[in-house]
C-alpha positions in Angstrom: 142.3 -29.0 84.5 142.0 -30.2 88.7 138.5 -31.6 88.9 138.0 -29.5 92.6 139.0 -26.2 90.4 136.7 -26.9 87.5 133.9 -27.2 90.6 135.0 -23.9 92.3 134.7 -22.4 89.1 130.9 -23.8 88.5 129.4 -23.2 91.4 130.2 -19.1 90.8 128.4 -19.6 87.3 130.1 -17.8 85.2 128.0 -18.1 82.4 125.7 -16.1 84.4 128.2 -13.8 85.5 129.2 -13.2 81.9 125.3 -12.2 81.2 125.8 -9.7 83.7 128.7 -8.2 82.9 127.7 -7.9 79.1 124.4 -6.9 80.3 126.4 -3.5 82.5 128.7 -2.5 80.0 125.8 -2.5 77.2 124.2 -0.6 79.3 126.7 1.7 80.2 128.6 1.8 77.0 125.1 2.9 75.3 124.4 5.7 78.1 127.8 7.7 77.0 126.9 7.4 73.9 129.4 5.1 72.4 127.0 2.9 70.7 125.3 5.5 67.9 123.4 3.8 65.2 124.6 3.7 62.1 128.1 2.2 61.2 129.4 6.1 60.5 128.5 7.5 63.8 129.0 4.0 65.9 132.7 4.2 64.9 133.0 8.0 65.7 131.7 7.3 69.3 133.9 4.7 69.9 137.0 7.2 68.1 135.9 10.1 70.4 134.4 7.8 73.6 133.1 10.5 75.1 134.8 9.8 78.8 132.9 13.1 80.5 129.7 10.6 80.3 131.1 7.9 82.0 132.2 8.1 85.9 135.3 5.3 85.1 135.9 4.7 88.5 132.0 4.2 90.0 131.6 2.0 86.7 134.3 -0.3 87.4 133.7 -0.4 90.9 129.7 -1.2 90.7 130.4 -3.7 88.1 133.2 -5.8 90.5 130.6 -5.4 93.1 128.1 -6.4 91.4 129.4 -9.9 89.7 131.2 -10.4 93.3 127.6 -10.3 94.9 126.0 -12.7 92.4 128.6 -14.9 92.2 128.5 -15.1 96.3 125.2 -16.3 96.0 125.5 -18.7 93.5 127.9 -19.9 95.7 125.9 -20.0 99.2 122.6 -21.6 97.2 124.6 -24.5 96.0 125.7 -25.1 100.2 122.3 -24.7 101.1 120.6 -26.2 98.6 122.9 -29.9 99.0 119.7 -31.3 99.8 117.7 -30.6 96.9 120.4 -30.2 94.2 120.6 -33.5 94.7 118.0 -34.4 92.9 116.9 -31.9 90.6 120.7 -31.3 89.6 122.9 -34.0 90.1 125.0 -33.1 87.4 125.7 -29.9 89.4 125.7 -31.1 92.7 129.3 -30.6 93.7 129.5 -28.9 97.4 129.7 -31.9 99.7 130.4 -34.5 97.1 134.0 -32.7 94.5 134.6 -29.6 96.9 134.0 -29.4 101.2 131.3 -27.3 102.3 134.1 -25.9 104.4 136.1 -24.9 100.8 132.9 -23.2 99.5 132.3 -21.2 102.5 135.9 -19.6 102.6 135.1 -18.8 98.8 131.8 -17.7 99.6 133.5 -15.4 102.6 135.9 -14.0 100.1 133.7 -13.3 97.0 131.6 -11.6 100.3 134.2 -9.0 101.1 135.1 -8.3 97.8 131.1 -7.1 97.2 131.2 -5.1 99.8 134.7 -3.9 100.0 133.9 -2.7 96.3 130.8 -0.9 96.8 132.3 1.1 99.7 134.5 2.9 96.7 131.2 3.7 94.6 129.0 5.7 97.3 127.1 5.1 100.6 123.8 4.6 99.1 125.6 1.6 96.7 127.4 0.6 99.8 124.4 -0.3 101.8 122.4 -1.4 98.5 125.1 -3.8 98.2 125.0 -5.3 101.7 121.2 -5.4 101.8 121.6 -7.7 98.5 124.1 -10.1 100.5 122.2 -10.4 103.4 119.1 -10.7 101.4 120.5 -13.2 98.7 122.4 -15.7 102.0 118.7 -15.6 103.7 117.1 -16.9 100.3 119.4 -19.8 99.8 118.8 -20.1 104.1 115.1 -19.5 104.8 113.4 -17.5 101.7 113.7 -20.0 99.3 110.9 -22.0 100.9 108.8 -19.3 101.3 107.1 -18.5 98.6 106.2 -15.7 96.6 109.1 -14.2 98.5 111.9 -15.6 97.5 111.0 -15.7 94.0 110.0 -12.1 94.5 112.7 -11.3 95.7 115.0 -13.1 92.8 112.9 -11.3 90.4 113.8 -7.8 91.9 117.7 -8.1 92.2 118.0 -9.6 88.4 116.1 -6.8 87.8 118.5 -4.4 90.0 121.5 -5.5 87.6 119.9 -3.0 84.9 118.9 -0.6 87.2 121.6 -0.1 89.4 123.9 0.4 85.9 123.0 3.8 85.8 125.0 5.2 88.6 128.0 4.2 86.0 126.8 7.3 83.8 126.9 10.9 84.7 123.4 11.5 82.7 121.0 8.6 83.3 117.8 10.0 81.8 119.1 9.0 78.3 118.1 5.4 78.8 114.9 3.9 79.7 116.7 2.4 82.7 112.9 2.1 84.9 111.4 0.1 81.8 114.1 -2.3 80.7 114.5 -3.1 84.5 110.6 -3.5 84.9 110.6 -5.7 81.9 113.6 -8.1 83.1 111.8 -8.5 86.9 108.9 -10.2 85.1 110.4 -12.3 83.0 112.6 -13.2 85.4 109.7 -13.9 87.9 108.4 -15.7 85.6 110.7 -17.9 85.1 111.4 -18.3 88.7 107.7 -20.1 88.8 109.0 -22.2 85.6 111.9 -23.3 87.7 109.9 -23.9 90.9 108.0 -26.6 89.0 111.5 -28.0 87.3 112.6 -28.4 90.8 109.5 -29.5 92.3 110.6 -33.2 93.3 113.7 -32.2 94.7 112.6 -29.7 96.9 109.4 -31.3 97.9 112.4 -33.8 99.4 114.1 -31.3 101.0 111.1 -30.0 102.4 111.2 -26.5 101.1 107.4 -24.7 100.3 108.2 -23.8 97.1 105.3 -22.3 94.5 105.1 -25.8 92.8 105.0 -27.6 95.9 101.9 -25.4 97.7 100.1 -24.8 95.1 100.8 -27.6 92.5 102.9 -27.7 88.7 99.8 -26.9 86.4 98.5 -23.4 88.7 102.3 -22.3 88.8 102.6 -22.8 85.3 99.4 -20.5 84.5 101.2 -18.0 87.3 103.9 -17.6 85.0 101.7 -17.5 82.0 100.3 -15.1 83.7 103.3 -13.0 84.4 104.8 -12.8 80.7 101.5 -11.2 80.0 102.4 -8.7 81.9 106.0 -8.7 80.7 104.0 -8.7 76.9 102.4 -5.1 78.3 105.8 -3.7 79.4 107.3 -4.3 76.1 104.6 -3.5 74.1 104.0 0.1 75.6 107.6 0.1 75.5 107.7 -0.5 71.8 104.4 1.8 71.0 105.6 4.9 73.0 109.0 5.7 73.2 110.4 7.8 70.9 112.8 5.7 69.8 113.8 4.9 66.0 112.2 1.9 64.1 114.9 0.1 64.6 114.2 -0.4 68.6 110.6 -0.6 67.8 110.9 -3.9 65.4 113.5 -5.2 68.4 110.8 -4.7 71.1 108.0 -5.8 69.1 109.4 -8.9 68.3 110.5 -9.7 71.9 106.6 -8.6 72.6 105.9 -10.9 70.6 108.3 -14.1 71.6 106.9 -13.6 75.3 103.2 -13.5 74.2 104.4 -17.0 72.5 105.9 -18.1 75.6 102.9 -17.5 77.5 100.6 -19.8 75.1 102.5 -22.3 75.6 103.0 -22.2 79.6 99.2 -22.1 79.2 98.9 -24.9 77.2 101.3 -27.5 78.8 101.5 -29.5 81.5 104.9 -29.6 82.4 107.8 -26.9 82.1 109.8 -28.1 79.5 112.7 -26.2 78.0 110.4 -22.9 79.4 113.4 -21.6 82.0 116.0 -21.4 79.1 113.8 -19.8 76.9 112.5 -17.5 79.0 116.2 -16.5 79.4 116.9 -15.6 76.2 113.3 -13.6 75.9 115.0 -11.5 78.5 118.9 -11.0 77.1 117.2 -10.5 73.4 114.7 -7.9 75.0 117.6 -6.2 76.9 119.6 -6.1 73.7 116.8 -3.7 72.6 118.4 -0.8 74.4 121.2 -0.4 71.3 119.0 1.1 69.3 117.9 3.8 71.8 
């Protein structure tokens, strides 16, 4: 595979896009009744497909708009973050080395147009939301990234929105606890943002970015990340106790909450971020998978 082509794939973060895709497909499929618990019910739901419960056209364009916006955000983040990435992630710093910034800007423009165009096909509210998301992602990369805590909160909100907007692909969104899962995703990703600030402190400081870790220090930022995880633990525990799901759902969410609490304690005892960023990401994915048992 050509090095430039590999670099173009790399800057859109294909693994992250795959996680977004699977998350939205999972929530829409579950909301449409295609994943009923139990082998017989599951096979029956796949056979019948209940097409009336899913807005097929809206769902397709919604997923396309979301993936394109996320990819565009990743590209512009790499373009604007070249100085910091050269120190923090030299192996991933391909803009300005493998591919020219002009080429990256062209890719960004294509993805931006695709995102906005696809959102227009859903409805006006989602179109305006997508335009706002793309603007915020652009300003995050150029300005907000170095303005704590606004940049961290923005990214976490947009991550939670990936779950919440999935409800627009369904005829009846009340069948799933979208708000609770959105809040859990927001808090977990916010904690992960604090941890990533600690990971990237050296490069961000050299680039002149005033992130949480640069302004308040690594130790305080890790404690803030731990506190945010405690809030996520509370949301997950409340979901396990009060949501009228079956025992498999309660068990799954309870296990996720214990994993979140363990990670919070680990961060409180730690002076370095270590592998915490990836651990929190896995906990978020595991927690969202609990929707299977609703």
